[in-house]
N, C-alpha and C positions, 0 to 999 in steps of 0.2 A: 880101823877092826870097830873102833868102842864109836869111830862117828859114824859108822852101818849102822850098831845099835839104836844110835840117841838118834836118829832119823828115823827108823823104823818107828821105834817107840813116838814120839812127832806126830807123823802121818796116823799111825792107829788111837790116837786119842781124838776126844772134842776139844773145838777149839773152845777156850777161857774166855770169858769177854772181862772175868777182871781178877784183879788177886786182892786177899784183905793181908795185912801187913804182919809178917810174922808172929812180931813181937805184941800185939795188939791183945788187950782183954779179948776174953770170949765178950763176944754181942748178945746184949740181950735180945729174947726174942718174948716180943711183947702178948697181948692175948690178940685171938683173932678178932674180925671185926666183922657185921655182921655181912659179909661177903665172902668171908672164911680166911681172909688174909693178912698174913700175919707180917709185920713191919717192923724192920730194925734198923739200924744204922754202923755203919761199918768203915771203915778207912782204909783206902784202896793205895797201892805203894804209890811214892813219888808226890802222896799229893797228903798235906793238911786236915783237908777239909774231910767231914765225914759224908759219906750221901747214904738216902734209905731207901732199902732196900725192901721189898715188898713180894711175898709170895706165899703160896701154898705154906704149910707146916710141912706138908712130904715133900714138896720139892725144897723146900731149905736142908732138910735132913740130907737129902738125895746129894744132892749137893757138897755139906761138909763130910758127907763120906767120898765123893767123889775128890774132890780134893785134897782128902789126908791121901789117896790110892795113888794120886802125881804124887805127891810130897816123898810118900817111901819109893813110887821106883825112879825120881829124881835122885833120892838118896842113895838108891841100890846101885846105881849106874856109877854116879859120883867114887863109891867105894870101888867098883868091880877100876876103874881107873887109874887109883894111886893102888 
């Protein structure tokens, strides 16, 4: 039953293109450039190298909220399994 719930949750979420390391310090958002893009460096899971991520400030905030929601859902499912 848990695997069915997990499969349903994974199908209902949008694919994630990258994950930031859970113990990484919060990325500092730079100032918007002339195009309105904010660039920051993020550490990807499984890599020691940081990658530069540029997006609109609103897009970064939406991504941050979606990442937080996904983490909370995964933690809630893990609590149910135990």
